[in-house]
C-alpha positions in Angstrom: -84.7 44.8 10.3 -86.9 47.6 9.3 -84.6 50.1 11.0 -81.6 48.7 9.1 -83.4 48.9 5.7 -84.4 52.5 6.4 -80.8 53.4 7.3 -79.4 51.8 4.2 -82.0 53.6 2.1 -81.1 56.9 3.6 -77.3 56.3 3.0 -78.0 55.4 -0.7 -80.1 58.5 -1.2 -77.3 60.7 0.3 -74.7 59.2 -2.0 -76.7 58.8 -5.1 -75.8 61.6 -7.7 -79.2 61.3 -9.3 -80.9 62.6 -6.2 -78.9 65.9 -6.6 -77.0 65.9 -3.3 -73.4 67.1 -3.4 -70.8 66.3 -0.8 -70.1 69.1 1.7 -66.4 69.4 0.8 -67.2 69.9 -2.9 -69.6 72.7 -2.1 -67.1 74.5 0.1 -63.9 74.2 -1.9 -64.7 74.7 -5.6 -66.8 77.8 -5.6 -64.7 79.4 -2.8 -61.6 79.1 -5.0 -63.3 80.8 -7.9 -64.5 83.6 -5.7 -61.1 84.0 -4.1 -59.4 84.3 -7.5 -62.0 86.9 -8.6 -61.4 89.1 -5.5 -57.6 88.7 -5.1 -56.7 90.0 -8.6 -58.4 91.5 -11.6 -56.6 89.9 -14.6 -55.5 92.4 -17.2 -57.0 91.8 -20.6 -54.8 90.0 -23.0 -55.7 91.4 -26.5 -54.7 89.9 -29.7 -51.3 91.0 -31.1 -51.4 94.4 -32.9 -52.3 94.0 -36.6 -49.2 96.2 -37.4 -51.0 97.7 -40.4 -54.2 97.5 -42.2 -56.9 100.0 -43.1 -58.1 100.6 -39.5 -54.6 101.0 -38.1 -53.6 103.6 -40.7 -56.8 105.5 -40.1 -55.6 106.0 -36.6 -52.4 107.5 -38.0 -54.4 109.9 -40.1 -56.5 110.9 -37.1 -53.4 111.4 -35.0 -51.8 113.5 -37.7 -54.7 115.9 -37.8 -54.8 116.1 -34.0 -51.1 117.0 -33.9 -51.7 119.4 -36.8 -54.3 121.3 -34.7 -52.3 121.2 -31.4 -48.7 122.1 -32.2 -49.6 124.0 -35.4 -51.7 126.4 -33.4 -49.2 126.6 -30.5 -46.3 127.5 -32.9 -48.5 130.2 -34.5 -48.4 132.3 -31.4 -45.1 133.9 -32.5 -47.1 135.7 -35.2 -49.8 136.6 -32.7 -47.2 138.1 -30.4 -45.9 140.3 -33.2 -49.4 141.5 -33.9 -50.2 142.1 -30.2 -46.9 144.1 -29.8 -48.0 146.4 -32.7 -50.7 147.8 -30.4 -53.5 147.4 -32.9 -55.6 145.3 -30.5 -54.3 146.3 -27.0 -51.3 147.9 -25.4 -49.2 145.7 -23.2 -45.5 144.9 -22.6 -43.8 142.1 -24.5 -43.1 140.2 -21.3 -46.8 140.1 -20.4 -47.9 139.2 -23.9 -45.5 136.3 -23.9 -47.3 134.8 -20.9 -50.3 134.0 -23.2 -48.1 131.7 -25.3 -46.3 130.3 -22.3 -49.5 129.4 -20.5 -51.0 127.9 -23.7 -48.0 125.6 -24.3 -47.8 124.8 -20.6 -51.3 123.6 -20.5 -50.8 121.3 -23.5 -48.3 119.4 -21.4 -49.3 120.0 -17.8 -52.9 118.8 -18.0 -51.5 115.5 -19.3 -51.7 114.4 -15.6 -55.5 114.4 -16.1 -56.0 113.6 -19.8 -53.5 110.7 -19.7 -55.4 108.7 -17.0 -58.8 109.6 -18.6 -57.5 108.1 -21.9 -56.3 105.1 -20.0 -59.8 104.6 -18.7 -61.1 104.3 -22.2 -62.6 107.7 -22.5 -61.2 108.7 -25.9 -64.3 110.2 -27.4 -65.1 112.5 -24.5 -61.5 113.9 -24.7 -61.9 114.5 -28.4 -65.3 116.2 -27.9 -64.0 118.5 -25.1 -60.8 119.3 -27.0 -62.6 120.1 -30.2 -65.1 122.3 -28.4 -62.5 124.2 -26.4 -60.2 124.7 -29.4 -62.9 126.1 -31.7 -64.7 128.0 -28.9 -61.4 129.6 -27.8 -60.8 130.9 -31.3 -64.3 132.3 -31.6 -63.9 134.1 -28.2 -60.4 135.3 -29.2 -61.8 136.9 -32.3 -64.0 139.2 -30.1 -61.2 140.2 -27.7 -60.2 143.8 -27.2 -58.3 143.6 -23.9 -55.2 141.7 -22.8 -56.9 139.7 -20.1 -59.5 138.6 -22.6 -56.9 137.2 -24.9 -55.1 135.6 -22.0 -58.3 133.7 -21.1 -59.3 132.8 -24.6 -56.0 132.0 -26.2 -53.9 131.1 -23.2 -56.4 129.0 -21.2 -59.3 127.9 -23.4 -57.2 127.0 -26.5 -54.5 125.6 -24.3 -56.9 123.3 -22.5 -58.5 122.2 -25.8 -55.1 121.3 -27.3 -54.2 119.4 -24.2 -57.2 117.2 -24.5 -56.1 116.2 -28.0 -52.4 115.9 -27.6 -52.0 112.8 -25.4 -54.7 110.7 -27.2 -53.0 111.6 -30.5 -49.9 109.7 -29.5 -51.4 107.0 -27.3 -54.2 105.8 -29.6 -51.7 104.3 -32.1 -49.9 102.0 -29.8 -52.4 99.0 -29.8 -52.4 99.0 -33.6 -48.7 98.7 -34.3 -45.7 96.8 -33.0 -42.8 96.7 -35.6 -44.1 99.8 -37.5 -45.0 101.8 -34.4 -42.0 104.2 -34.9 -43.0 104.7 -38.5 -46.6 105.4 -37.6 -45.7 108.0 -34.8 -43.1 109.6 -37.1 -45.7 110.1 -39.8 -48.2 111.5 -37.4 -45.6 113.8 -35.9 -45.2 115.5 -39.3 -48.6 117.1 -38.6 -46.8 119.6 -36.3 -44.5 120.7 -39.1 -47.2 121.3 -41.6 -49.5 122.8 -39.0 -46.7 125.2 -38.1 -46.6 126.3 -41.7 -50.3 126.4 -42.6 -51.7 128.3 -39.6 -49.0 131.1 -39.7 -49.6 131.5 -43.5 -53.3 131.9 -42.9 -52.7 134.5 -40.2 -50.1 136.5 -42.0 -52.0 136.6 -45.4 -55.5 137.4 -44.0 -54.7 139.7 -41.1 -54.4 142.8 -43.3 -57.2 141.8 -45.7 -59.9 140.7 -43.2 -58.8 142.0 -39.9 -58.0 140.2 -36.7 -61.5 139.0 -35.9 -62.3 137.2 -39.1 -58.7 135.9 -39.5 -59.0 134.1 -36.1 -62.5 132.9 -36.9 -61.3 131.3 -40.1 -58.5 129.5 -38.2 -61.2 128.2 -35.8 -63.3 127.0 -38.8 -60.2 125.2 -40.2 -59.8 123.5 -36.9 -63.4 122.5 -36.7 -63.5 121.0 -40.2 -60.3 119.0 -39.9 -61.0 117.8 -36.3 -64.2 116.1 -37.5 -62.0 113.4 -39.2 -60.4 112.1 -36.0 -63.8 112.4 -34.2 -65.0 109.8 -36.8 -62.0 107.5 -37.3 -60.1 107.5 -34.0 -61.0 104.4 -32.0 -59.5 102.5 -29.0 -58.6 99.0 -30.1 -58.4 97.6 -26.6 -60.8 98.6 -23.8 -59.2 98.8 -20.3 -59.8 95.9 -18.0 -60.8 98.0 -15.1 -60.7 101.5 -13.6 -57.1 103.0 -13.5 -55.8 105.3 -10.9 -55.3 109.0 -11.9 -51.7 108.8 -10.6 -49.5 105.7 -11.1 -47.1 105.7 -8.1 -45.4 102.6 -9.4 -43.8 104.7 -12.0 -41.4 106.2 -9.4 -40.1 102.6 -8.7 -39.5 102.0 -12.4 -35.8 102.7 -13.0 -35.7 103.1 -16.8 -38.9 105.3 -16.7 -37.5 107.5 -14.0 -34.2 108.0 -15.8 -35.9 109.0 -19.0 -38.3 111.5 -17.4 -35.7 113.0 -15.0 -34.0 116.3 -15.7 -30.8 114.6 -16.8 -32.8 112.4 -19.2 -34.7 115.4 -20.6 -31.4 117.3 -21.2 -29.9 114.3 -23.0 -33.1 114.0 -25.1 -32.9 117.7 -26.0 -29.2 117.3 -27.1 -29.7 114.3 -29.3 -33.2 114.9 -30.6 -33.7 118.6 -30.4 -32.9 119.4 -34.0 -36.5 119.5 -35.0 -39.8 119.5 -33.2 -41.1 116.6 -35.2 -38.4 114.3 -33.8 -39.0 115.7 -30.3 -42.7 114.8 -30.5 -42.2 111.4 -32.1 -39.5 110.0 -29.8 -41.0 110.2 -26.3 -44.1 108.1 -27.0 -41.8 105.3 -28.4 -39.8 105.3 -25.3 -42.9 105.3 -23.0 -44.1 102.2 -24.9 -40.8 100.5 -24.7 -40.2 101.3 -21.0 -43.7 100.6 -19.6 -44.3 96.9 -18.8 -48.0 97.2 -18.2 -49.3 98.6 -21.6 -52.5 99.7 -20.0 -50.6 102.3 -18.0 -49.0 104.0 -21.0 -51.6 106.8 -21.2 -51.2 107.5 -17.5 -47.4 107.6 -17.5 -47.3 109.6 -20.7 -49.5 112.2 -19.0 -47.4 112.3 -15.9 -44.2 112.9 -17.8 -45.7 115.6 -20.0 -46.9 117.4 -16.9 -43.3 117.7 -15.6 -42.2 118.8 -19.1 -44.9 121.5 -19.0 -43.2 123.2 -16.0 -40.2 123.8 -18.2 -42.4 125.2 -21.0 -44.1 127.5 -18.5 -40.8 129.0 -17.2 -39.2 129.2 -20.7 -40.3 131.1 -23.7 -43.4 130.3 -25.7 -41.3 129.6 -28.8 
C-alpha cells in the first residue's frame, strides 16, 4: 500500500505543471524548430513602403545631386585640362599619352563599382563618402603641385578617379528606398548635377587659369568640391540597413535573364542609341532599370557596381570625352 501511494505521488509530480516539469517531446521539438529556422535561412528585412516624398527623401535627392555634380562635373572638365597640357606650359607629352589621364579617370569611376557597390550594399555609406571626399580633394591639391606627366597621371587619373568612384554608385543607389512612384523623377533631378557640374567646373578653370595660374586654379576647384561635398556628408542616409553581410560578387545576376540582357553589349548599344542624346539621360536611366529588374532590392548596389565595372572597360578603351 505504501509502495502504491509513493508511485502515485511520483506520477502526479511528473505530470503536475506547477512542479515545473515539461514533457520530453515538448523540449525536443519546439526549440529545435526555432533553431532550425534560424540556421536554414536569414530572412531579408521587410521595411516599410517607401515614403515617396517628404523632407528626408528630398534631402537625399539634394545630396545625390551634389555627388553627381562633383563626379561627372570634374570628369567632363578634363577636356579643358587636356588643352592646357597640350600647350606645354606644365609638361611636354603627346596628345595620346595625355588622353590616358582622362581615360583612366573615367574608367575608375565605373570600374571600381565592383567594390563600391557591394560596400554600399553592406550599409557602409558614410565610409564611402568620407573616402571619396578625401581622395577627390586630396587629388586636386596634389595635382596643383604637379610638374611632370606621371605626377598628373597619379593625382588626376588615379586619385581623383578613385575618389569620384566612391561617390558615384552611392549617389544613385541611396535614393531607391525613399521613392517608388517618383523614383524616376528623383533620379532625373539628381542627374542634372552632371550637366551643371560640366558647366561650372570648366568655367572656373577657363576663367582662372590665366589670372591665377594652374596651381591655384586647381586648388580652388578642390575647395569647391570640399565645400559642396559637406552637404551630402551631412544629409545622405541609408533608410534601410542590410539584413546581413552581402557577397562582393552576386553570381545569381548571371542567371537573371532581364538583367543580363540589359548589361550585355547588345543592351548597351541599344541604350546608347535610344538614350545617348545627353549625358543626363544616360546617367538617370540605368539606375531605374536596375531597380526594376532586380527582384532582391538588397542586391541593387552590388549589381549596379558589377554592371558599371563592365561599362568602365569601354570607357577605358574609348576616349575620355
